[in-house]
N, C-alpha and C positions, 0 to 999 in steps of 0.2 A: 503494499500500500503505500503511495507516494504522499506527499504533503498535498499536492494538487487535488488528488483524487479524494481525499479526506476533507479537505476545504470545500470541494465541490459538495460533498454530502452535507456539510455544515451551511452552504448557500442553498441547498433544497430545504432544508429545515428553517432556515431564515425567510424563505419564499412563501412556506406554509404559514408562519407566524403573520406575514404580512397580509395574507388572504383571510386572517382572522383579525384583521386591523390591529395587531400587535406590531411594536417596533420589530424590524426584521433583522433578528439576530439568531443565529444558530449555533449550537455546540455540539461536538462529538468527543468522546474519549475512546482511546484506543489502547489496548493493552496485547501485547504479543500479535499484532496485526489483526486483532479481533475489536469491532466497536462492542465497547460494554457499557455504554452510555450515551444518551443523546438529548437534546432538549432544545427549545425553543422559548423566546419570551413567552409569558402567560400573566405578566403583571395586570393588564386590565381585565381579563375575563375573571382572573383568581382574586382580584383586588389585593394582591400581595406583592409589596415593594421590594421583596427578596426573591420574587421567581423570575431570575433572569436565567438566560438559556446555559451559563455555565454552571450555575447552582443546581439546576435540575438534572443536567448529564453527569456532575459530580456525584449527586446522591444516587442516580441509577448505577452508576459504574460501582460504588459502594457496596450497593445491595447486589448487584451481580457477581461481585468478587468475594463477597462475604467479608469485607474488611474496610476499616475506613482510612488506613494507609494505602494511598496508591501509588506506591512506588511501581517503577516500570510502565507507567501511564503517560500517555501524551493527550493535552487538550488543545483541540483545533477548534476556533472560535472566529467568525465572522467580524467581530469587533475587538479591539484590544480591551481586555477585561477592566473594569472599573476596581475601586478600593475594597470594595466588599468580595468581588468575586476573585480578587489577587490574593487577599487574605485566605478565602476559602482553599485557593491553589496551594498556598503554603501550608496551611493546615492539614490539608490532605497528603502532603509530602509527593506531590506530582514531580515527574523528572522533567517535564518539558510542556510548554505552552507556544503554539504555533497560531498567529492571529491574522486576520486581513487588513481591514482597515485600521488606522491609527486613530486615537480618540483625544484630541488636544485639550479637550474639556475635563474629561475624567479617567483617561487611559493610566492605568496604575501599574504597567509592565516597563514602559520606556517613555511615554510622552509627557506625562504630568508628574508621576511618581515612578519609582522602581521597586515597589514592594516585594515583587518574586525575586530580586536580587539583592535585597537588603542585609548587610552583615550583621546587623543588630538581631535579625530573626533567627529561629532554628533550624530554618530550612531554606534553601536556595534553589531555584531551577532555570533550566536554559529557557530562553526566549527567543523566538524568530517571528520578525514581524514583516509585514508586507506581502503575505502569500494570497496571490489572486486580488491584490488590494483593488484594481481598477473594477472589479465585478462586485466587490463587497462594498465600496464606496458607492458604485452606480445604484445598487439595491436600496441603500439607504436614502440617497438623495431622491430618488423616484418616489419613495414613501412618503418622505416629508414634502415633497413638492406637490403631491397630490392633497396632502392635508391643509395646505396653504389655500 
């Protein structure tokens, strides 16, 4: 499984979120080349501010693997994780985060904060950004343009 193929799966999930009138963000957790968790934003429908794509995918992965420590897992997400999600990534002890679009307003892996690589925390993970960035940005821009 390549980064591009997993990001395309995350984009499919984000597209589904947009069809439900949710902000189009999708996430996939992979362990040993197997998808063990996936999610998309459900904040609006669930009236839950923590129902981010990453949080849902991480919870599914933990349930699937039967453990909360997600060593050996990579998270693919269409938008750079926010501080809440970056904190969950660190707490879950994930190995790597791969994201599509950068988030200058709340990105917590590279853009605004570097929570996933903060030496003061008990865990750090590899971060790779800008994977299929143009497609991820276009999906978000299209969604918000339609809202205006």
